[in-house]
Backbone bond lengths (Angstrom), bond angles and torsions (degrees), N, CA, C in turn:
res aa  C-N    CA-C-N  psi(-1)  N-CA   C-N-CA  omega(-1)  CA-C   N-CA-C  phi
1 M - - - 1.505 - - 1.506 113.05 -
2 G 1.258 111.80 128.32 1.518 118.21 -177.23 1.520 105.39 -72.48
3 G 1.356 112.70 158.32 1.453 122.41 178.36 1.443 110.68 -63.36
4 Q 1.434 120.06 140.70 1.417 123.53 172.18 1.501 115.69 -52.71
5 A 1.321 115.20 131.27 1.524 115.92 179.13 1.506 109.16 -70.41
6 K 1.334 113.94 136.59 1.482 116.37 -179.62 1.487 110.55 -73.76
7 G 1.324 116.86 129.68 1.397 121.59 174.30 1.437 117.86 -63.26
8 K 1.255 123.26 139.27 1.445 131.02 177.22 1.515 109.41 -58.94
9 K 1.249 121.47 134.43 1.379 124.73 173.78 1.558 110.02 -69.88
10 K 1.338 112.71 125.66 1.470 113.01 175.41 1.412 111.91 -93.47
11 N 1.386 115.86 134.68 1.447 114.67 176.86 1.574 110.40 -77.73
12 K 1.318 112.89 123.19 1.440 118.96 177.23 1.585 113.58 -69.09
13 A 1.270 112.04 132.12 1.527 118.07 -179.18 1.568 104.48 -65.37
14 K 1.357 112.98 130.94 1.522 115.38 177.92 1.506 110.36 -71.05
15 K 1.373 111.01 139.41 1.363 119.26 177.98 1.468 113.90 -68.92
16 K 1.298 117.07 131.52 1.501 119.53 -178.45 1.481 109.60 -71.03
17 D 1.295 118.26 132.24 1.412 122.31 178.67 1.508 107.08 -87.81
18 N 1.347 113.66 110.89 1.524 115.33 -178.61 1.442 112.98 -95.90
19 R 1.349 119.72 4.72 1.453 121.82 177.84 1.454 111.76 -65.33
20 P 1.349 123.13 138.54 1.418 124.18 -176.20 1.488 107.10 -71.69
21 N 1.325 122.42 137.83 1.437 122.84 172.12 1.560 110.27 -72.11
22 R 1.290 111.90 172.42 1.465 119.00 -170.08 1.522 110.18 -62.52
23 E 1.267 114.70 -34.92 1.488 120.45 -177.74 1.508 111.30 -68.43
24 D 1.364 116.21 -33.11 1.453 120.81 -172.03 1.564 109.07 -97.30
25 A 1.376 118.69 -6.59 1.381 118.93 -173.21 1.485 115.11 -58.56
26 G 1.298 118.26 -30.78 1.509 124.27 179.21 1.434 111.24 -79.13
27 F 1.348 121.30 -5.96 1.499 120.23 179.01 1.426 116.63 -98.08
28 V 1.349 117.40 -0.10 1.505 121.48 -177.34 1.521 107.85 -57.82
29 G 1.396 110.33 130.82 1.455 117.81 177.95 1.517 112.00 81.96
30 L 1.269 119.30 1.66 1.514 117.15 -176.26 1.615 105.91 -101.16
31 S 1.289 108.97 149.65 1.473 116.00 179.98 1.589 107.18 -79.55
32 P 1.336 116.07 163.56 1.529 116.59 -177.01 1.510 114.03 -58.87
33 Q 1.356 115.81 -32.96 1.512 121.25 178.37 1.487 107.19 -65.13
34 E 1.325 115.60 -49.74 1.460 120.60 -177.79 1.463 114.77 -64.60
35 R 1.422 118.19 -30.60 1.437 119.74 177.19 1.552 107.00 -73.01
36 M 1.296 118.05 -34.56 1.456 121.45 176.98 1.493 112.24 -58.84
37 K 1.404 113.45 -45.93 1.448 119.68 -176.59 1.582 111.25 -65.41
38 V 1.314 113.94 -38.59 1.541 121.10 175.09 1.538 109.34 -59.63
39 R 1.425 112.44 -49.63 1.470 111.04 -178.45 1.411 115.07 -67.60
40 M 1.384 122.51 -32.08 1.443 123.59 172.15 1.474 112.81 -65.63
41 H 1.292 116.58 -34.22 1.511 120.90 -176.38 1.599 106.13 -69.77
42 E 1.304 114.66 -45.94 1.479 121.24 -176.92 1.590 108.59 -60.63
43 K 1.344 113.30 -44.74 1.440 119.83 176.29 1.485 113.34 -60.06
44 A 1.326 117.46 -40.53 1.449 121.39 -178.82 1.554 109.33 -70.15
45 K 1.413 117.14 -34.77 1.410 120.58 -179.53 1.646 105.19 -67.12
46 K 1.153 115.26 -45.94 1.576 118.77 179.25 1.399 112.09 -53.16
47 K 1.426 112.28 -50.29 1.497 119.21 -177.96 1.495 111.84 -61.87
48 T 1.329 116.63 -43.16 1.503 122.05 -176.67 1.605 103.71 -63.71
49 A 1.340 118.72 -50.14 1.430 122.54 -175.30 1.560 110.74 -56.74
50 E 1.325 118.01 -34.84 1.445 125.05 -177.42 1.597 108.65 -73.28
51 K 1.354 113.47 -36.38 1.516 119.68 -170.44 1.471 113.67 -90.46
52 Y 1.441 116.65 -39.91 1.468 119.57 -175.08 1.533 108.37 -132.87
53 S 1.328 110.94 148.45 1.381 121.16 172.09 1.538 115.44 -82.87
54 V 1.330 123.01 161.36 1.449 119.97 179.23 1.435 112.29 -59.54
55 Q 1.398 115.08 -40.49 1.476 117.77 -179.48 1.481 114.73 -64.95
56 Q 1.392 115.89 -33.78 1.463 117.55 177.44 1.605 109.10 -67.38
57 L 1.345 113.35 -42.07 1.581 114.92 -179.75 1.526 109.02 -64.09
58 L 1.353 119.74 -32.87 1.511 117.32 -180.00 1.495 109.68 -77.02
59 E 1.253 117.19 -29.97 1.546 116.88 176.44 1.601 107.33 -65.26
60 K 1.308 115.08 -38.34 1.411 118.92 177.44 1.500 112.39 -65.64
61 T 1.283 116.87 -39.13 1.455 122.60 176.93 1.568 108.92 -64.81
62 E 1.314 117.65 -37.06 1.546 121.44 179.19 1.540 105.67 -65.58
63 E 1.251 115.43 -41.36 1.623 114.52 -177.14 1.506 107.09 -64.89
64 C 1.342 118.05 -41.19 1.461 118.35 -172.27 1.679 105.22 -70.86
65 L 1.320 117.65 -29.05 1.436 122.28 -176.19 1.614 106.30 -73.93
66 D 1.297 116.73 -38.70 1.417 122.61 175.58 1.492 113.47 -62.07
67 S 1.299 117.75 -28.72 1.480 118.24 179.09 1.587 111.50 -104.82
68 F 1.431 113.81 15.17 1.444 121.86 177.55 1.585 114.18 60.37
69 D 1.299 113.23 27.05 1.466 117.13 175.98 1.401 109.21 -94.75
70 F 1.417 120.15 77.60 1.508 124.62 -171.84 1.522 109.99 -68.03
71 E 1.265 119.95 -34.07 1.447 121.08 -176.86 1.533 111.04 -63.45
72 M 1.334 117.30 -48.08 1.381 119.05 174.52 1.494 118.73 -69.77
73 A 1.404 114.97 -29.81 1.435 120.65 172.90 1.495 108.69 -60.65
74 A 1.401 118.61 -42.28 1.426 118.33 -177.65 1.499 114.30 -66.87
75 L 1.362 115.90 -31.56 1.507 117.96 175.42 1.551 114.24 -65.97
76 F 1.354 114.01 -41.93 1.440 118.03 179.28 1.567 110.26 -68.64
77 C 1.326 115.65 -40.12 1.444 121.67 -178.43 1.565 109.49 -66.49
78 Q 1.285 118.49 -44.64 1.434 120.84 176.32 1.551 114.20 -63.84
79 R 1.326 116.89 -30.24 1.521 122.49 176.11 1.546 103.67 -66.18
80 A 1.279 120.10 -46.32 1.438 121.60 175.03 1.464 116.26 -52.81
81 L 1.293 114.80 -40.58 1.416 121.19 -179.54 1.533 112.26 -77.71
82 D 1.278 115.15 -26.45 1.512 119.16 167.74 1.480 111.89 -60.08
83 V 1.340 117.02 -37.74 1.474 120.07 -176.36 1.558 107.92 -83.01
84 D 1.323 121.41 -36.21 1.445 125.33 174.47 1.477 113.47 -143.72
85 S 1.401 113.54 93.98 1.426 123.61 -172.25 1.490 114.95 -63.81
86 N 1.347 118.26 -12.45 1.446 124.60 -179.31 1.533 115.52 -106.08
87 N 1.325 113.34 11.36 1.477 115.03 -179.09 1.530 111.33 -72.60
88 L 1.281 115.70 113.96 1.464 119.02 -176.61 1.496 113.00 -69.32
89 Q 1.231 119.26 -30.65 1.518 117.31 176.52 1.430 111.81 -67.68
90 A 1.445 117.71 -41.89 1.482 120.64 177.27 1.484 110.81 -63.88
91 L 1.335 118.46 -38.21 1.507 120.00 -178.57 1.471 111.60 -67.73
92 D 1.409 117.53 -37.59 1.459 120.75 177.55 1.472 109.83 -65.31
93 M 1.369 116.12 -43.80 1.454 119.13 -179.96 1.564 115.32 -61.89
94 L 1.332 108.52 -43.00 1.550 114.72 -175.00 1.576 104.65 -69.86
95 G 1.264 122.24 -41.28 1.438 121.98 177.08 1.454 112.74 -54.85
96 H 1.340 114.71 -45.68 1.471 121.27 179.20 1.532 111.67 -64.25
97 I 1.292 116.13 -41.55 1.482 120.81 176.60 1.583 112.82 -62.99
98 C 1.361 115.42 -42.74 1.431 122.89 -178.65 1.569 105.19 -62.14
99 T 1.343 117.29 -39.79 1.404 120.47 -178.46 1.550 110.49 -62.03
100 E 1.393 112.89 -48.44 1.483 119.55 179.03 1.578 110.48 -58.91
101 L 1.336 120.12 -33.17 1.411 123.35 -179.11 1.505 112.14 -84.93
102 G 1.303 119.45 -3.07 1.413 122.99 178.64 1.495 115.47 81.20
103 D 1.339 116.21 11.61 1.446 119.83 -178.94 1.547 108.22 -92.01
104 T 1.313 116.51 74.09 1.404 122.53 -177.10 1.513 118.56 -54.53
105 Q 1.378 115.66 -45.26 1.340 119.05 180.00 1.540 117.71 -63.49
106 K 1.325 116.01 -39.54 1.372 118.16 171.90 1.495 116.67 -68.12
107 A 1.339 117.98 -37.67 1.434 126.05 170.45 1.550 110.25 -51.11
108 K 1.302 111.20 -51.62 1.472 117.94 -177.19 1.602 110.14 -60.76
109 G 1.293 116.62 -45.01 1.503 119.92 179.37 1.593 109.42 -63.01
110 V 1.280 118.22 -39.49 1.438 121.64 -177.88 1.562 110.22 -68.23
111 F 1.357 117.86 -44.72 1.537 120.57 -178.09 1.573 103.08 -70.43
112 L 1.237 122.31 -38.37 1.533 120.41 -173.89 1.591 103.92 -68.62
113 R 1.239 118.37 -33.90 1.503 118.61 177.58 1.557 110.93 -64.30
114 A 1.407 113.07 -42.30 1.447 120.03 178.25 1.571 112.21 -63.53
115 V 1.349 115.08 -36.26 1.427 120.25 -179.96 1.581 108.59 -67.71
116 E 1.307 116.07 -41.56 1.471 123.73 174.81 1.499 113.16 -56.18
117 L 1.302 114.85 -41.29 1.538 123.12 -175.07 1.527 106.58 -77.63
118 S 1.332 118.71 -43.96 1.466 120.73 -171.48 1.525 110.15 -145.01
119 P 1.385 114.99 80.40 1.509 117.02 -172.26 1.557 112.67 -72.06
120 D 1.359 117.56 -22.00 1.381 119.44 -169.81 1.547 117.37 -115.05
121 E 1.478 112.38 16.91 1.446 119.98 176.70 1.475 105.92 -139.93
122 G 1.316 118.04 142.64 1.492 124.57 -179.10 1.485 114.90 82.16
123 H 1.301 118.67 94.22 1.518 123.54 -173.16 1.533 107.66 -78.09
124 S 1.293 121.98 -24.37 1.504 119.13 -167.12 1.526 111.51 -64.77
125 K 1.355 118.54 -31.41 1.451 121.07 -179.47 1.544 109.44 -60.38
126 Y 1.284 110.40 -41.74 1.610 116.61 -178.88 1.605 108.30 -61.15
127 M 1.290 113.08 -41.13 1.470 120.47 -176.77 1.427 114.41 -63.43
128 Y 1.357 111.73 -42.87 1.470 122.33 174.64 1.553 111.56 -60.29
129 L 1.358 110.50 -47.63 1.540 116.66 -179.20 1.563 110.68 -63.57
130 G 1.298 112.97 -34.36 1.401 117.82 177.79 1.589 112.16 -63.04
131 Q 1.357 111.11 -40.54 1.514 117.36 175.84 1.528 113.86 -65.72
132 I 1.274 117.19 -39.87 1.443 125.23 177.82 1.507 114.10 -63.60
133 H 1.333 115.70 -41.30 1.467 121.74 -179.66 1.507 112.72 -92.89
134 S 1.343 113.93 176.56 1.426 119.22 -179.92 1.501 111.74 -139.26
135 G 1.382 116.94 166.75 1.457 118.40 176.81 1.512 114.14 67.97
136 Q 1.358 115.42 -142.44 1.446 121.37 -176.55 1.474 111.50 -67.41
137 E 1.372 117.73 -39.16 1.485 119.90 176.46 1.487 111.71 -55.17
138 A 1.353 120.80 -42.34 1.374 119.06 178.00 1.547 113.07 -66.25
139 V 1.319 113.49 -42.95 1.507 113.88 173.93 1.480 116.44 -54.21
140 D 1.325 117.00 -42.20 1.400 126.68 176.82 1.606 111.06 -54.60
141 Y 1.262 109.75 -50.50 1.510 116.41 -178.63 1.582 109.11 -66.57
142 Y 1.285 118.04 -47.75 1.467 117.45 174.98 1.431 114.08 -55.21
143 T 1.385 118.06 -43.60 1.452 123.07 -173.50 1.561 107.44 -62.74
144 K 1.353 116.40 -45.35 1.452 120.35 179.57 1.513 112.19 -62.05
145 G 1.378 113.80 -39.03 1.460 122.13 178.21 1.541 110.47 -60.86
146 I 1.304 118.70 -44.45 1.549 122.03 178.79 1.469 110.33 -67.24
147 Q 1.346 119.59 -33.36 1.439 120.36 175.95 1.540 112.34 -65.31
148 V 1.330 117.42 -41.36 1.366 124.62 175.06 1.599 113.53 -64.85
149 L 1.380 110.85 -44.35 1.468 117.16 179.21 1.563 111.76 -66.82
150 L 1.326 120.57 -37.93 1.448 119.87 177.91 1.557 110.67 -70.09
151 S 1.364 117.13 -33.50 1.428 116.43 175.81 1.619 110.44 -65.67
152 A 1.355 114.55 -41.47 1.465 119.10 -179.51 1.500 111.38 -63.99
153 L 1.359 119.48 -35.33 1.426 126.88 171.71 1.395 115.08 -57.39
154 D 1.420 118.35 -45.25 1.330 125.65 178.33 1.568 113.71 -61.67
155 K 1.349 111.44 -45.95 1.504 117.63 176.31 1.502 111.17 -59.40
156 Q 1.338 114.08 -44.11 1.438 119.45 -178.90 1.468 115.52 -59.30
157 A 1.383 111.86 -39.34 1.472 120.03 175.28 1.436 111.68 -61.40
158 Q 1.329 117.08 -44.84 1.477 124.35 179.69 1.532 111.93 -59.02
159 T 1.363 114.02 -44.15 1.451 125.52 177.90 1.620 108.41 -55.47
160 K 1.258 111.12 -56.94 1.489 121.62 -177.87 1.633 107.15 -53.37
161 A 1.337 112.31 -49.27 1.554 115.12 -172.91 1.495 105.95 -65.69
162 Q 1.336 121.40 -36.23 1.486 121.26 -174.48 1.524 111.92 -80.00
163 A 1.402 117.16 -43.51 1.428 120.93 -170.48 1.518 113.68 -107.84
164 G 1.361 114.87 -6.59 1.487 114.29 -174.39 1.488 110.02 95.79
165 A 1.418 114.84 153.87 1.387 116.41 176.49 1.559 117.98 -66.27
166 A 1.277 114.02 -33.27 1.471 117.02 -178.73 1.478 111.39 -65.69
167 A 1.395 119.82 -39.94 1.380 123.54 179.16 1.486 114.82 -62.07
168 A 1.418 109.95 -40.86 1.449 119.45 177.83 1.486 111.93 -60.90
169 R 1.350 114.87 -42.55 1.461 122.09 -176.93 1.550 108.58 -68.57
170 D 1.332 119.02 -29.20 1.430 119.93 177.18 1.509 109.52 -74.84
171 E 1.311 119.25 -26.93 1.457 122.12 -174.86 1.469 106.23 -78.83
172 D 1.391 118.22 -41.61 1.453 120.94 -175.11 1.577 106.94 -132.30
173 S 1.208 119.65 106.73 1.471 124.75 -174.99 1.535 109.70 -68.57
174 E 1.394 117.14 -28.72 1.359 121.44 179.38 1.526 111.83 -108.33
175 L 1.362 112.03 84.00 1.483 116.73 -175.74 1.501 110.95 -67.66
176 L 1.335 119.46 142.78 1.398 120.77 174.45 1.472 108.33 -80.80
177 T 1.331 119.28 151.85 1.435 126.18 -175.61 1.568 108.93 -133.57
178 A 1.390 109.13 165.58 1.447 116.99 173.75 1.515 112.74 -58.94
179 K 1.357 117.96 -27.45 1.463 123.23 179.48 1.531 106.73 -61.93
180 D 1.305 119.04 -37.95 1.449 117.49 -177.29 1.573 110.49 -62.81
181 V 1.249 114.27 -43.03 1.472 119.56 173.92 1.468 113.88 -58.43
182 C 1.412 117.39 -46.21 1.412 122.86 176.40 1.571 112.12 -55.79
183 V 1.336 116.04 -45.44 1.514 118.20 -174.34 1.522 107.51 -72.07
184 A 1.316 121.51 -30.13 1.484 122.71 174.24 1.482 112.82 -63.45
185 Y 1.336 115.83 -46.41 1.417 120.34 176.64 1.461 114.38 -63.97
186 C 1.349 118.80 -32.91 1.433 121.26 174.37 1.496 111.61 -64.00
187 S 1.345 118.23 -39.21 1.403 123.24 -179.01 1.533 111.76 -61.36
188 I 1.323 117.78 -35.30 1.419 122.62 178.04 1.616 106.27 -72.95
189 A 1.300 119.87 -43.93 1.401 121.02 -179.26 1.418 113.62 -59.90
190 E 1.422 117.03 -39.76 1.435 124.25 -178.35 1.646 107.22 -61.23
191 I 1.316 117.82 -36.02 1.417 120.49 179.88 1.591 110.93 -63.85
192 Y 1.349 116.56 -43.96 1.419 121.86 179.92 1.559 107.57 -71.95
193 L 1.276 121.70 -14.36 1.427 123.79 177.30 1.531 112.19 -88.70
194 A 1.378 112.60 -20.62 1.487 118.37 -178.53 1.486 112.06 -123.58
195 D 1.322 118.56 -87.82 1.521 121.24 -171.42 1.526 113.91 -53.22
196 L 1.382 114.71 -41.93 1.411 117.38 -173.04 1.619 113.03 -106.98
197 C 1.306 112.67 25.06 1.458 123.12 -172.38 1.574 109.61 -65.36
198 M 1.314 115.91 -26.03 1.537 118.30 -176.60 1.559 109.04 -98.08
199 T 1.332 120.11 6.71 1.447 120.64 178.60 1.565 109.23 -83.08
200 E 1.243 116.59 155.59 1.467 120.13 -176.80 1.587 111.23 -65.68
201 G 1.253 116.49 127.83 1.496 124.68 178.94 1.499 110.60 77.49
202 A 1.293 120.66 17.07 1.509 121.66 178.09 1.430 116.10 -57.04
203 A 1.422 115.27 -42.78 1.549 116.93 -175.62 1.539 109.17 -67.90
204 D 1.366 117.15 -37.74 1.463 117.79 178.93 1.531 115.39 -69.88
205 K 1.346 115.14 -31.13 1.442 120.87 177.89 1.585 107.95 -73.16
206 C 1.312 116.04 -39.54 1.467 122.76 -179.59 1.535 106.46 -59.99
207 K 1.246 117.80 -50.87 1.555 125.51 -177.53 1.553 104.18 -61.34
208 E 1.351 120.81 -47.87 1.366 120.77 -175.28 1.522 114.13 -62.08
209 F 1.283 119.60 -37.51 1.466 124.66 -179.48 1.562 109.82 -70.13
210 I 1.389 114.33 -38.79 1.480 119.34 -178.94 1.554 107.94 -66.27
211 E 1.309 113.86 -41.36 1.534 114.61 178.62 1.452 111.29 -65.98
212 R 1.366 120.90 -36.74 1.395 122.87 178.16 1.621 108.79 -64.29
213 A 1.332 114.99 -36.97 1.462 120.83 176.60 1.515 109.07 -60.06
214 L 1.261 119.14 -49.60 1.459 126.20 -174.94 1.514 107.80 -70.23
215 Q 1.260 125.20 -27.37 1.448 126.41 173.15 1.521 112.14 -62.49
216 Y 1.264 114.91 -36.39 1.523 118.48 178.40 1.475 114.21 -88.01
217 H 1.332 120.42 -22.05 1.443 126.23 179.19 1.464 110.92 -149.80
218 H 1.224 120.78 82.82 1.520 122.48 -166.16 1.477 114.90 -67.08
219 D 1.319 116.58 -26.94 1.441 121.18 -179.52 1.582 112.75 -107.49
220 N 1.305 118.18 26.93 1.392 118.34 177.60 1.546 111.36 -77.68
221 P 1.342 115.38 125.42 1.478 119.24 -172.08 1.512 111.79 -61.60
222 E 1.379 117.08 -39.85 1.518 120.86 179.48 1.520 111.33 -61.79
223 A 1.330 116.05 -47.91 1.467 117.91 177.52 1.451 117.58 -62.74
224 L 1.356 114.63 -33.93 1.465 117.31 178.15 1.476 108.86 -75.26
225 Q 1.280 123.02 -37.38 1.424 126.33 171.54 1.481 115.23 -59.29
226 L 1.292 116.60 -40.39 1.425 124.82 174.83 1.531 110.80 -61.84
227 M 1.233 116.53 -44.29 1.477 118.74 176.34 1.448 109.56 -65.31
228 A 1.223 121.62 -36.86 1.550 123.84 176.50 1.571 106.30 -60.36
229 S 1.337 114.19 -48.43 1.578 117.09 -179.37 1.541 105.93 -56.77
230 Y 1.283 118.66 -52.52 1.455 119.59 -176.55 1.563 108.95 -59.02
231 L 1.299 122.64 -43.67 1.460 121.87 -179.84 1.512 111.38 -61.85
232 F 1.403 114.24 -41.00 1.530 117.02 178.84 1.500 109.04 -62.61
233 S 1.280 116.50 -39.38 1.498 121.99 -176.90 1.553 110.15 -63.12
234 T 1.369 111.73 -30.67 1.520 115.13 -177.37 1.554 110.09 -100.42
235 E 1.356 111.08 20.03 1.507 117.44 175.65 1.599 116.49 60.46
236 R 1.385 112.09 26.84 1.457 119.26 177.02 1.561 106.41 -104.79
237 N 1.324 113.69 62.16 1.431 122.72 -170.64 1.557 120.13 -57.97
238 Q 1.360 111.60 -36.44 1.487 115.79 -179.14 1.501 108.72 -69.77
239 E 1.358 119.07 -45.78 1.487 119.98 179.28 1.529 107.13 -66.25
240 G 1.347 120.60 -42.59 1.443 119.19 175.02 1.496 118.30 -51.12
241 R 1.385 113.42 -42.16 1.437 124.95 -179.73 1.597 109.20 -62.17
242 E 1.321 111.41 -40.87 1.435 115.88 -179.72 1.531 112.35 -62.72
243 Y 1.311 110.52 -47.25 1.549 114.33 -178.47 1.555 109.87 -67.28
244 L 1.252 116.01 -32.62 1.484 120.01 -177.72 1.596 107.50 -69.07
245 L 1.324 119.44 -48.14 1.379 123.11 176.77 1.574 113.33 -59.56
246 K 1.259 115.82 -36.80 1.430 119.22 178.46 1.537 109.28 -69.00
247 S 1.289 115.33 -43.73 1.487 120.93 177.22 1.569 108.71 -51.98
248 V 1.358 114.21 -60.00 1.447 120.22 -170.47 1.527 110.50 -65.55
249 G 1.327 116.57 -33.67 1.470 120.67 173.74 1.426 119.48 -60.26
250 L 1.381 117.05 -18.31 1.436 122.01 178.87 1.536 113.75 -81.40
251 W 1.347 117.68 -17.28 1.473 118.86 -179.23 1.488 118.80 -133.21
252 L 1.362 114.34 -30.35 1.465 118.82 -176.42 1.531 115.30 -56.92
253 P 1.417 115.80 -52.93 1.478 118.85 178.18 1.470 114.38 -54.47
254 A 1.371 113.64 -41.59 1.472 115.87 -177.58 1.538 110.37 -68.45
255 Q 1.349 115.92 -39.94 1.478 118.68 178.30 1.521 111.18 -63.30
256 K 1.340 119.56 -38.91 1.464 117.35 -179.58 1.589 107.54 -71.02
257 Q 1.233 119.13 -37.49 1.486 117.82 176.63 1.495 113.65 -65.02
258 S 1.339 111.20 -36.31 1.623 112.25 176.41 1.480 111.05 -69.14
259 A 1.366 116.85 -37.79 1.472 118.70 -178.76 1.564 106.19 -63.52
260 A 1.220 119.13 -42.06 1.494 124.72 -175.84 1.538 113.24 -64.82
261 S 1.425 112.09 -30.27 1.539 113.63 178.43 1.480 108.63 -106.74
262 F 1.313 122.27 12.17 1.483 126.17 -177.57 1.535 110.82 52.16
263 S 1.290 115.39 37.46 1.419 119.33 -178.04 1.535 106.17 -87.94
264 T 1.373 111.71 149.00 1.575 117.94 -178.37 1.566 104.43 -130.34
265 E 1.267 121.68 32.78 1.486 120.58 -179.21 1.493 108.63 -53.91
266 E 1.336 112.92 135.34 1.538 119.84 -174.60 1.621 109.30 -70.91
267 D 1.278 115.58 -34.46 1.537 117.42 -177.22 1.466 108.54 -68.07
268 M 1.355 117.21 -38.39 1.452 119.35 178.39 1.511 110.24 -66.51
269 Q 1.299 116.65 -44.01 1.473 120.43 -177.37 1.549 112.21 -60.48
270 N 1.298 112.47 -38.33 1.480 117.71 180.00 1.527 112.86 -65.96
271 E 1.296 118.45 -21.08 1.465 120.81 -178.90 1.524 113.03 -91.11
272 I 1.351 114.38 -3.19 1.404 118.79 179.40 1.611 106.87 -87.58
273 P 1.307 116.72 131.91 1.538 116.02 -179.87 1.457 112.08 -64.13
274 P 1.288 118.69 162.85 1.476 124.45 178.47 1.518 110.79 -58.64
275 Y 1.342 116.33 162.02 1.480 119.70 -176.48 1.571 110.16 -61.77
276 E 1.259 119.17 -45.05 1.500 121.02 -176.36 1.557 107.24 -61.02
277 S 1.357 116.07 -44.01 1.451 116.86 178.89 1.494 115.46 -59.16
278 R 1.258 114.96 -34.34 1.528 120.84 179.28 1.478 108.85 -75.10
279 I 1.287 123.55 -26.24 1.447 120.95 173.52 1.551 111.34 -63.46
280 T 1.330 110.98 -42.48 1.475 121.00 173.91 1.534 112.77 -61.35
281 T 1.325 112.79 -38.91 1.503 119.85 175.54 1.543 109.56 -57.35
282 A 1.279 116.08 -49.72 1.558 122.48 -176.67 1.505 105.90 -60.76
283 K 1.346 123.55 -46.04 1.413 127.16 -177.50 1.583 108.82 -58.69
284 L 1.357 112.15 -50.45 1.526 115.04 -176.20 1.518 109.64 -64.94
285 L 1.291 117.53 -36.60 1.423 121.45 -179.66 1.642 110.53 -64.06
286 V 1.287 116.01 -38.99 1.420 121.71 171.17 1.546 114.63 -59.48
287 E 1.320 111.33 -49.41 1.487 121.31 176.32 1.681 109.48 -55.36
288 S 1.320 114.19 -34.47 1.400 119.15 -175.33 1.520 110.86 -92.25
289 E 1.362 118.09 3.95 1.421 126.24 176.97 1.568 111.58 65.47
290 E 1.298 114.58 27.73 1.489 120.02 174.61 1.585 104.31 -98.40
291 Y 1.278 113.27 75.05 1.469 119.28 -170.83 1.512 113.46 -71.36
292 E 1.366 116.33 -38.45 1.502 120.99 179.85 1.486 108.08 -65.93
293 M 1.225 121.17 -47.10 1.477 125.79 177.86 1.564 109.15 -56.92
294 A 1.353 115.37 -44.02 1.392 118.05 -174.00 1.509 112.48 -69.20
295 V 1.445 116.78 -26.72 1.377 122.87 177.39 1.586 108.23 -69.09
296 D 1.363 114.03 -44.37 1.426 119.21 -178.73 1.612 111.84 -60.57
297 V 1.340 112.32 -40.40 1.470 116.01 176.66 1.531 108.80 -63.00
298 L 1.315 117.72 -48.33 1.459 120.38 179.80 1.414 118.66 -62.93
299 E 1.267 116.64 -32.21 1.508 121.35 179.09 1.593 105.10 -69.40
300 G 1.288 118.40 -42.53 1.453 121.39 177.35 1.507 111.73 -57.30
301 L 1.393 116.42 -43.73 1.400 119.96 -178.46 1.503 108.78 -65.24
302 L 1.424 118.08 -44.11 1.483 120.72 -179.76 1.542 112.78 -56.56
303 E 1.356 111.20 -37.56 1.529 115.74 -175.81 1.503 106.38 -67.25
304 E 1.320 123.89 -36.61 1.438 127.42 179.53 1.484 110.91 -74.71
305 D 1.226 120.28 -38.44 1.523 123.40 -177.15 1.515 112.88 -157.66
306 D 1.257 123.42 103.83 1.445 124.62 -176.14 1.492 116.38 -88.31
307 E 1.405 115.19 7.87 1.417 119.16 -173.70 1.557 111.50 -99.91
308 V 1.405 116.06 -6.90 1.412 114.92 -177.16 1.480 111.39 -79.97
309 V 1.380 115.15 125.65 1.414 120.63 -174.29 1.539 111.89 -60.51
310 Q 1.329 116.10 -45.72 1.460 122.37 -172.12 1.569 108.33 -57.80
311 V 1.302 119.04 -30.73 1.449 119.11 -173.08 1.557 110.89 -83.80
312 K 1.335 113.99 -26.30 1.603 116.19 -176.18 1.446 109.41 -67.88
């Protein structure tokens, strides 16, 4: 018997490697259209990073905000975050822009990301989160914001003492003030006057936070008006009327004088309470039978915006 013929070696077919490569790893589960969008977005990010710095994009964002073009501001700010997703200034600005555009959910996500990155610096994100939420959640955000704000005020005071007020002003063009603390405490007091008014001890907490607000800014019109609202709600009408008249007296005469002289002095404008607050002022004046003063307040509101139904 002859020797067995050796069988020819068969080349084994190479197994196809179905593992996604690094480039396609992020596309798993996406449709072709979605993959195309992702690729285009990545390409746009790369092009933006090559052409503009984050600072340049944020400057463009500021320009758009100054002209109240919030849609375009959002685009520039998002481009900045595409380049640096952890940029706190960009996150703060985008959150503010989303709030102005009424996109509450996106604003919330942006501010929570900022909280995650920097929980103990930058109080404004907590103030915005307080506005977005209600009830106890809002109180918690405002409380944390006040803690951060007071810490920042202490640091600012130390910087002033060491380098002088002028140097501190150069370092931070928007200096924090006691008024900021006052407004934050007013925000908490308003919650206990409204959303949490039925909770145990709500009236006492409301009064406590208004008093704290007045400690930081004793002649703040909004804080004084809030105290008036609290006193009216507890049927201490005469005391409430006194606080209300004191509040209105701090800004209404100056506003009338400014209107008569067609003045638009910025300092005076800053002292006038926000539009919504002045609607409440008019209502409280009517309740106090201060009709002439109520008419003056309402006329000022109509001059600013004659489309608000509540004022007409």
